[in-house]
C-alpha positions in Angstrom: 121.4 107.7 119.0 121.1 105.5 116.3 121.9 107.0 113.3 119.9 106.8 109.8 120.6 106.7 106.3 118.2 107.8 103.5 118.9 107.0 99.9 116.7 107.4 97.1 116.4 105.5 93.9 114.5 106.0 90.1 112.3 103.2 89.8 114.1 102.3 86.8 117.5 101.3 89.3 114.7 99.7 91.4 114.9 96.0 90.4 118.7 96.3 90.9 119.2 97.8 94.8 116.2 96.2 96.0 117.6 92.8 94.4 120.4 93.3 96.5 118.4 93.9 99.9 116.2 90.2 99.4 119.8 88.4 100.0 120.7 90.1 102.9 117.3 90.3 104.6 114.1 89.0 104.9 111.1 91.8 104.3 107.0 91.8 105.4 105.1 94.6 103.7 103.1 96.9 105.9 100.1 97.0 104.2 99.0 100.4 105.9 101.7 102.2 105.1 102.8 100.4 101.5 106.4 100.0 103.0 108.8 96.7 103.4 110.2 96.3 106.7 113.2 93.7 106.9 116.1 93.3 109.3 119.9 92.4 107.9 120.9 89.0 108.8 124.4 90.2 109.5 124.5 92.9 112.5 120.7 93.3 112.6 120.3 96.8 110.7 117.2 97.4 110.4 115.9 98.8 106.5 112.5 100.0 105.6 111.8 100.2 101.7 109.7 102.6 100.9 108.4 101.6 96.7 108.1 104.1 94.1 104.2 104.9 94.1 104.3 104.7 90.1 105.2 100.7 90.3 102.1 98.3 90.4 102.1 95.8 93.6 101.5 92.3 92.3 97.9 90.9 92.4 99.1 88.8 96.0 100.6 91.7 97.6 97.8 94.2 96.4 95.2 91.7 98.2 96.3 91.9 101.2 96.4 95.6 100.6 93.2 96.0 100.1 92.1 93.3 102.0 91.1 94.8 105.8 88.7 92.2 106.9 89.6 90.0 109.3 90.0 86.8 107.3 92.9 89.3 105.8 94.4 89.8 109.2 94.6 85.9 109.9 96.1 85.6 106.6 98.6 88.1 106.9 99.6 86.9 110.5 99.5 83.0 108.7 102.2 84.3 106.5 104.3 86.1 108.8 104.9 83.0 110.6 105.6 81.0 107.3 107.9 83.8 106.8 109.8 83.4 110.5 110.1 79.4 110.0 112.0 80.2 106.2 109.5 81.1 103.5 109.3 83.5 100.6 109.1 87.4 101.8 106.9 90.4 100.3 110.0 92.1 98.9 111.1 89.1 96.8 107.2 88.4 95.8 107.1 92.3 94.8 110.3 92.3 92.2 108.9 88.9 90.6 106.6 91.2 88.6 108.9 94.3 88.2 108.3 96.1 84.9 111.0 97.0 82.8 108.5 99.6 81.2 105.6 101.4 83.6 102.5 100.5 82.8 99.6 102.8 81.4 98.8 105.0 84.0 96.1 108.3 84.7 97.0 110.4 87.9 94.1 112.4 89.2 95.1 115.7 91.3 92.4 117.6 92.6 91.4 120.2 95.4 88.5 122.9 96.0 88.5 124.3 92.9 91.3 123.0 91.1 91.7 119.7 88.8 94.7 117.9 87.1 94.5 114.8 85.1 96.8 112.9 83.0 97.2 109.5 80.9 101.0 108.2 81.3 102.2 105.7 79.0 106.0 104.1 79.5 106.5 107.4 82.0 105.2 110.2 79.4 102.5 111.6 79.0 99.5 110.7 76.4 97.0 113.3 77.4 96.6 116.1 80.5 93.9 119.1 81.3 93.8 120.7 83.7 90.9 123.5 85.0 89.8 125.8 87.4 86.1 126.9 89.0 84.9 129.1 91.5 83.9 127.0 95.1 86.0 128.2 97.4 84.5 130.6 99.8 86.4 134.1 100.8 87.8 132.6 103.9 89.2 130.0 102.0 86.5 127.0 102.6 85.1 125.0 99.7 81.2 125.7 99.6 80.3 121.4 100.3 82.4 122.0 103.4 81.1 124.8 104.8 77.5 123.6 104.4 78.0 120.8 105.8 79.3 122.6 108.9 77.5 125.7 109.0 74.7 125.5 106.8 74.4 127.5 103.8 75.8 130.8 103.1 73.5 134.1 101.7 75.8 135.2 99.6 77.0 133.6 96.1 76.1 129.8 97.7 74.1 128.9 94.7 76.7 129.9 92.3 79.4 127.8 94.1 77.7 125.0 95.4 76.6 124.4 91.3 80.1 125.2 90.2 81.0 122.5 92.8 78.8 120.0 90.8 80.3 121.2 87.3 83.7 120.5 88.6 83.1 116.9 89.6 81.0 116.3 86.8 83.5 117.6 84.3 86.6 115.4 85.9 84.3 112.5 85.5 83.7 113.8 81.5 87.4 113.8 80.9 88.2 111.0 82.3 85.7 108.9 80.5 86.8 110.4 77.3 90.6 109.2 78.2 89.7 106.2 78.8 88.0 105.6 75.3 90.5 107.5 73.7 93.5 106.0 75.2 91.9 102.9 76.9 91.7 102.0 80.5 95.0 102.1 82.6 96.1 99.5 84.9 97.0 102.0 87.7 94.8 104.7 89.4 96.8 107.6 90.9 95.0 110.0 93.4 95.8 113.2 95.0 92.3 114.3 96.4 90.5 115.1 99.8 88.8 112.1 101.0 85.2 113.9 100.9 85.9 115.3 97.4 87.0 112.0 96.4 84.0 110.4 97.6 81.6 113.1 96.0 83.0 111.6 92.3 80.6 108.7 92.8 77.6 110.3 93.9 77.7 112.8 90.5 75.0 112.0 88.3 77.7 112.1 85.8 79.8 108.8 86.7 83.5 107.9 86.3 84.4 105.5 84.0 85.6 103.0 87.1 83.6 101.9 90.1 83.8 103.0 93.4 86.1 99.4 94.5 88.3 100.3 91.3 91.9 100.0 93.8 93.6 103.7 93.4 97.2 104.5 94.9 97.0 107.0 97.1 99.5 110.3 96.2 101.5 110.7 98.9 102.8 114.0 98.5 101.5 117.5 99.7 101.5 119.7 96.2 99.8 123.2 95.5 96.8 124.0 93.3 96.8 121.2 90.7 97.9 122.4 87.7 99.6 120.4 84.8 102.9 121.8 85.5 102.1 120.8 89.1 101.0 117.4 88.0 104.1 116.3 85.7 106.4 117.5 89.1 104.5 115.0 91.3 104.3 112.7 88.5 108.3 112.7 88.4 108.2 112.6 92.5 106.2 109.9 92.0 108.7 107.6 90.5 111.5 107.5 93.3 111.7 104.8 96.2 113.6 105.7 99.3 115.6 102.8 101.7 115.6 104.2 105.3 119.0 102.3 107.1 118.9 102.5 111.0 
């Protein structure tokens, strides 16, 4: 049975830790999983790098991740062929733009009935906000989700629907206030169900960015969002992983 070792590293140590790896292997980005995969030249050891979520991808790699068209697929295949023929690799491209300080970032954690927001710069919070509203039915389902599958309930539905709508509007207002007071962040990290996130762009109160704006999905499970949960989550996002097998 093949053995596997797992190491974690803080984003501030990433340039050094990953700089050693690019001398030992050639890495390609998996645009679906947002990981780098390579094989050590000597010994054939497989190495997988999960970069810290708080470190932005450079423009070239970001376009690869965001563009899922047939043309993008053909381009990735060509780049893979070039890499196998001795061209540059994706991890080296990632390291060329590795920051010495974290950029301005916005973190949004949302579940039915609870939202936590924050703006960070240099890894430190500039502003935070968390709030809750009653939008979950007795059996634990958010009212809009219940309506999509069962139709209107007779008791409390109007209040829950109004609260769900008001919560999205309040979230978008708070985000607009963050943008106005602190400027637009370079990176937006979002932890929210896809259906709930989509509702923010259907609201009469729009967020301060377009639906097409790139976001980074928070790759973690977290409890009901509060300010303390958001801060703990952000600290976790500052770590990357190196897996060897």
